[in-house]
Each structure stands twice: as C-alpha cells, then as structure tokens.
C-alpha positions in Angstrom: 0.0 0.0 0.0 1.4 3.4 -1.0 0.8 6.0 1.7 0.2 9.6 1.2 3.3 10.6 3.0 5.6 8.2 1.2 8.4 9.2 -1.1 6.9 6.9 -3.7 3.6 8.8 -3.7 5.4 12.2 -3.8 7.4 11.0 -6.8 4.2 9.7 -8.6 2.4 13.0 -8.1 5.5 14.9 -9.2 5.7 12.9 -12.4 2.0 13.4 -12.9 2.4 17.2 -12.5 5.4 17.2 -14.9 3.3 15.4 -17.6 0.4 17.8 -17.1 2.7 20.8 -17.1 4.2 19.7 -20.4 0.8 19.4 -22.0 0.7 15.6 -21.8 -2.3 14.9 -19.5 -3.0 11.6 -21.2 0.5 10.5 -20.1 -0.3 11.6 -16.6 -3.4 9.4 -16.6 -1.5 6.4 -18.0 1.1 6.8 -15.3 -1.3 7.2 -12.3 -4.4 5.2 -13.2 -2.8 1.7 -13.0 -1.5 2.6 -9.5 -4.8 3.8 -8.0 -5.6 0.4 -6.4 -2.2 0.4 -4.6 -2.8 3.8 -2.9 -4.2 4.2 0.6 -7.5 6.1 0.7 -6.1 9.5 1.4 -3.6 9.1 -1.4 -6.4 7.9 -3.7 -8.3 11.1 -3.1 -5.4 13.3 -4.1 -4.6 11.1 -7.1 -8.2 11.0 -8.3 -8.4 14.8 -8.1 -5.4 15.0 -10.3 -6.9 12.5 -12.7 -10.1 14.6 -12.9 -7.9 17.6 -13.9 -5.8 15.6 -16.3 -8.8 14.0 -18.1 -10.5 17.3 -18.4 -7.3 18.8 -20.0 -7.1 15.8 -22.3 -10.7 16.1 -23.4 -11.5 12.7 -22.0 -15.0 13.3 -20.7 -15.8 9.7 -19.9 -12.6 9.3 -17.9 -13.3 12.5 -16.1 -16.7 11.3 -15.1 -15.3 7.9 -14.0 -12.7 9.6 -11.8 -15.2 12.1 -10.4 -17.6 9.2 -9.5 -14.8 7.4 -7.7 -13.8 10.5 -5.8 -17.4 11.3 -4.9 -17.4 8.1 -2.9 -14.8 9.8 -0.6 -16.2 13.3 -0.7 -19.1 14.4 -3.0 -18.7 18.0 -2.0 -15.3 18.6 -3.7 -15.9 21.4 -6.2 -14.1 19.5 -9.0 -16.4 16.5 -8.4 -19.5 18.6 -8.5 -18.4 20.3 -11.7 -17.4 17.1 -13.4 -20.6 15.3 -12.6 -22.8 18.3 -13.5 -21.4 18.5 -17.0 
C-alpha cells in the first residue's frame, strides 16, 4: 500500500504534474491510473483529483466522469467532483 506521506507517492504525483505541465495529460493518466488500487484512501483522493484535472485537460470526458464518480465516494462536496458530474 502506497501511503500519502511516502516518497513513492510524492514521486508519482510529481511525475504526474510534470506530464500535465508539459501538455501531456494523457501520459499523466497512463502513469497514475494503474497505481490507484495500490494507494491508501487519502492518497487515492489526491490522485483522483489530479486525474479529474488531467482527463479534463485531455478532453477525455468519460474518464473525467469515471474519476469524479470514484472521488465522490470519498467526498461528494469537492468542487471539481460537483463540476465534473454536473457537465
């Protein structure tokens, strides 16, 4: 289980941010999505939020809704979740 305070999680989120910053949000999704099941719940929340942003940037509406639905199970009041599920 990858914890939110682990170096592995920080590296994963850092690489995700680099891909997004370079205009490659689909690469960020490809990097993080396969690891979601390995993340503890707090880390999953952070990762899913990043996946909502990345899928929106990539124009992947179905993925954005999928990630938002998963994150809503943790906290349906997150503004990005509400926005993704409203569209």
